[in-house]
C-alpha positions as CSV (number, residue, x, y, z in Angstrom):
1,X,-94.2,-22.1,23.5
2,X,-94.4,-18.8,25.5
3,X,-91.3,-17.5,23.8
4,X,-92.9,-18.1,20.4
5,X,-96.1,-16.2,21.4
6,X,-94.2,-13.2,22.8
7,X,-91.8,-13.0,19.9
8,X,-94.8,-13.1,17.5
9,X,-96.5,-10.3,19.5
10,X,-93.4,-8.2,18.9
11,X,-93.5,-9.0,15.2
12,X,-97.2,-8.2,14.9
13,X,-96.6,-4.9,16.9
14,X,-94.0,-3.9,14.3
15,X,-96.4,-4.6,11.5
16,X,-99.0,-2.5,13.3
17,X,-96.5,0.3,13.6
18,X,-95.8,0.0,9.9
19,X,-99.5,0.4,9.1
20,X,-99.7,3.6,11.2
21,X,-96.5,5.0,9.7
22,X,-97.4,4.2,6.1
23,X,-101.2,4.4,5.9
24,X,-102.7,6.3,8.9
25,X,-104.0,9.9,8.5
26,X,-101.8,12.7,9.7
27,X,-104.1,13.1,12.7
28,X,-103.8,9.5,13.7
29,X,-100.0,9.7,13.3
30,X,-99.9,12.8,15.4
31,X,-101.7,11.0,18.2
32,X,-99.7,7.8,17.9
33,X,-96.3,9.5,17.9
34,X,-97.0,12.6,20.2
35,X,-96.4,15.0,17.4
36,X,-98.1,18.2,16.2
37,X,-100.6,17.5,13.5
38,X,-99.1,20.4,11.5
39,X,-95.8,18.4,11.4
40,X,-97.4,15.1,10.3
41,X,-99.2,16.8,7.5
42,X,-96.0,18.0,5.9
43,X,-95.0,16.1,2.7
44,X,-91.5,15.5,4.1
45,X,-92.8,14.0,7.3
46,X,-95.2,11.7,5.4
47,X,-92.3,10.5,3.3
48,X,-90.2,9.9,6.4
49,X,-93.0,8.0,8.1
50,X,-93.4,5.8,5.1
51,X,-89.7,5.1,5.0
52,X,-89.7,4.2,8.7
53,X,-92.7,2.0,8.1
54,X,-90.8,-0.1,5.6
55,X,-88.2,-0.8,8.2
56,X,-90.7,-1.7,10.9
57,X,-92.7,-3.9,8.6
58,X,-89.5,-5.6,7.4
59,X,-88.6,-6.4,11.0
60,X,-92.0,-7.9,11.7
61,X,-92.1,-9.9,8.6
62,X,-88.6,-11.2,9.1
63,X,-89.4,-12.3,12.6
64,X,-92.5,-14.2,11.4
65,X,-90.8,-15.7,8.3
66,X,-87.8,-16.9,10.3
67,X,-90.1,-19.1,12.3
68,X,-90.8,-21.1,9.2
69,X,-87.4,-20.7,7.5
70,X,-85.0,-21.4,10.4
71,X,-85.0,-24.1,13.0
72,X,-83.4,-25.0,16.4
73,X,-80.7,-22.9,18.0
74,X,-80.2,-20.8,14.8
75,X,-83.8,-19.6,15.1
76,X,-83.2,-18.4,18.6
77,X,-80.0,-16.7,17.5
78,X,-81.8,-14.9,14.7
79,X,-84.6,-13.8,17.0
80,X,-82.1,-12.6,19.6
81,X,-80.3,-10.5,16.9
82,X,-83.5,-9.0,15.6
83,X,-84.7,-8.3,19.2
84,X,-81.4,-6.6,20.1
85,X,-81.7,-4.4,17.0
86,X,-85.3,-3.5,18.1
87,X,-84.1,-2.7,21.6
88,X,-81.3,-0.5,20.4
89,X,-83.6,1.4,18.0
90,X,-86.3,1.7,20.6
91,X,-83.8,3.0,23.3
92,X,-82.7,5.7,20.9
93,X,-86.2,6.5,19.8
94,X,-87.3,6.9,23.5
95,X,-84.5,9.5,24.0
96,X,-85.1,11.4,20.8
97,X,-88.8,11.1,20.0
98,X,-91.2,10.0,22.8
99,X,-90.8,7.9,25.9
100,X,-93.8,6.0,24.8
101,X,-91.5,4.0,22.5
102,X,-90.0,2.4,25.6
103,X,-93.3,0.9,26.5
104,X,-94.5,0.1,23.0
105,X,-91.3,-1.3,21.5
106,X,-88.5,-1.6,24.0
107,X,-90.3,-3.4,26.8
108,X,-91.9,-6.2,24.7
109,X,-88.6,-6.8,22.8
110,X,-86.8,-7.0,26.1
111,X,-89.2,-9.5,27.5
112,X,-89.1,-11.6,24.4
113,X,-85.3,-11.4,24.4
114,X,-85.1,-12.6,28.0
115,X,-87.4,-15.5,27.2
116,X,-85.0,-16.6,24.5
117,X,-82.2,-17.0,27.0
């Protein structure tokens, strides 16, 4: 039961990230991602954020949908695969964007992954 709760928190977190990336104001995005507001106001940055938002939202929705679509050991395998993907992307993001990603994305995904073992 704990594993379901933690994995769903990871999924909801990614939907929240999607909302920030796709719909937040440039000022909110600048605060959330430790970026200069001048950068987040640029059209190219807004398009890039929206594109990233689609990916984060898809991850969150896929994790949630898999709970109803897949059962047993296969469900755990699907979750592990998605959580590993999140951890790899978060690791890279922490090195290239902001270390905050390690706390917001990597750590919850790692905890969820360990609970699936």
